[in-house]
C-alpha positions in Angstrom: 112.9 61.3 53.2 112.3 58.8 56.0 109.6 56.1 55.9 107.8 58.1 58.5 105.6 61.1 57.6 105.8 64.0 59.9 103.6 67.0 59.2 104.4 70.1 61.2 102.0 73.0 61.2 103.2 76.6 61.7 101.5 79.9 61.8 100.3 82.7 64.1 98.7 82.0 67.4 95.0 81.4 66.8 95.5 80.3 63.1 94.0 76.9 63.9 97.1 74.7 64.1 95.7 72.6 67.0 92.2 72.4 65.7 93.2 71.7 62.1 96.0 69.4 63.2 93.6 67.2 65.1 91.4 66.9 62.0 94.3 66.1 59.8 95.7 63.5 62.2 92.4 61.8 62.3 92.2 61.7 58.4 95.7 60.3 58.2 95.2 57.9 61.2 98.3 59.5 62.8 98.8 60.7 66.4 98.3 64.4 67.0 101.0 66.2 69.0 101.0 69.7 70.3 104.5 71.1 70.9 103.4 73.4 73.8 101.7 70.4 75.5 104.9 68.3 75.0 107.0 71.1 76.6 104.5 71.2 79.6 104.7 67.4 80.0 108.5 67.4 80.0 109.0 70.4 82.2 106.1 69.6 84.6 105.0 73.3 84.3 102.3 75.1 82.3 103.5 77.5 79.6 102.3 80.7 81.4 104.2 79.5 84.5 107.4 78.9 82.5 107.2 82.4 81.1 106.5 84.0 84.5 109.0 82.1 86.6 111.8 81.2 84.2 111.3 83.6 81.3 110.9 83.2 77.5 114.5 82.3 77.0 114.2 79.1 79.0 110.9 78.3 77.4 112.4 78.7 73.9 115.3 76.4 74.9 113.0 73.7 76.1 110.8 74.2 73.0 113.7 73.6 70.7 114.9 70.6 72.7 111.4 69.1 72.6 111.0 69.8 68.9 114.3 68.1 68.1 113.4 65.0 70.2 110.0 64.7 68.5 111.4 65.0 65.0 114.0 62.3 65.8 111.2 59.8 66.7 110.7 56.9 64.4 107.0 57.5 64.0 104.5 59.4 61.8 102.5 62.2 63.4 100.9 65.6 62.9 102.5 68.3 65.1 101.1 71.7 65.9 103.8 74.2 66.9 103.5 77.2 69.0 103.3 80.4 67.0 106.9 81.4 67.8 108.5 78.0 67.6 109.7 78.3 63.9 111.3 81.7 64.6 113.9 80.7 67.2 117.1 78.6 67.3 117.0 77.7 63.6 113.8 75.6 64.4 112.4 76.2 60.9 115.5 74.6 59.3 115.1 71.7 61.7 111.4 71.4 60.8 112.0 71.5 57.1 114.9 69.0 57.3 112.8 66.4 59.1 109.2 66.9 58.0 106.7 68.4 55.7 106.0 71.9 57.0 102.6 73.6 56.5 102.0 77.3 57.0 98.4 78.1 57.9 98.1 81.6 56.6 94.8 82.8 58.1 93.7 86.5 57.7 94.5 88.6 60.7 90.8 89.6 61.1 89.8 86.0 61.5 92.6 85.3 64.0 91.7 88.4 66.0 88.1 87.2 66.2 89.3 83.8 67.4 91.5 85.4 70.1 88.7 87.5 71.7 89.7 88.9 75.1 87.9 86.1 76.9 90.0 83.3 75.1 93.5 84.4 75.9 94.0 83.1 79.4 96.5 80.4 78.2 98.3 82.7 75.8 100.8 84.7 77.9 101.6 87.3 75.1 98.0 88.3 74.8 97.0 88.5 78.5 95.9 91.9 79.7 95.4 93.2 76.2 92.1 94.6 74.8 90.7 93.5 71.5 92.4 96.4 69.5 95.7 95.7 71.2 95.4 92.0 70.3 94.9 92.9 66.6 98.0 95.2 66.8 100.0 92.5 68.5 99.1 90.0 65.7 100.1 92.5 63.0 103.4 93.0 64.7 103.9 89.2 65.1 103.1 88.6 61.5 105.6 91.3 60.4 108.3 89.6 62.5 107.5 86.0 61.7 106.2 85.8 58.2 109.7 85.3 56.7 110.0 82.1 58.9 106.5 80.8 58.2 106.9 81.4 54.5 109.8 78.9 54.4 107.2 76.1 54.9 106.9 73.6 52.1 103.2 74.0 51.8 101.2 77.2 52.4 97.4 77.1 52.9 95.8 80.6 52.8 92.4 81.8 53.8 89.8 80.9 56.4 88.5 77.7 55.0 90.9 74.9 54.2 90.2 71.2 54.8 92.1 68.2 55.7 91.3 66.8 52.3 92.9 69.8 50.6 96.1 69.4 52.7 96.2 65.7 52.0 96.1 66.5 48.2 99.0 69.0 48.8 100.9 66.4 50.9 100.6 63.8 48.1 102.0 66.3 45.6 104.8 67.2 47.9 105.7 63.5 48.4 105.7 62.9 44.7 108.2 65.7 44.2 
């Protein structure tokens, strides 16, 4: 393990990776990074624009390249990935080799509520879907992605986890 602590959050879209990641980063006094934002900065394009003009394949390539660059950096940070990031191009193996991965396993009902129709404008895969369709899409995504997410070193389940709880889990992980 390097002298730098990298914490990488994985989970479904809407599971709270960015919100919780900011809280955790503040508790640890680490920078907070968002993988989608980092892809946008490097590509000079917004995620929906990348999907529309270049396609998901190109986005996933840039996502993997950006993830690899970030994990090579000689610094500590908390990183929120996009929901699909761990599931492509052996990214979960890369994440686990270079960081402490954390799966935010939030109940589908809670995520569906967070992703109400009015809040999906920056989430290409949910645009144009009604609330019931969003819930069905989430169930399908979980079925496809849970095997990747479950490879995380730490799993936090439920609606209500805290930065303090994760810090306790991180300390246990570092001791082992």
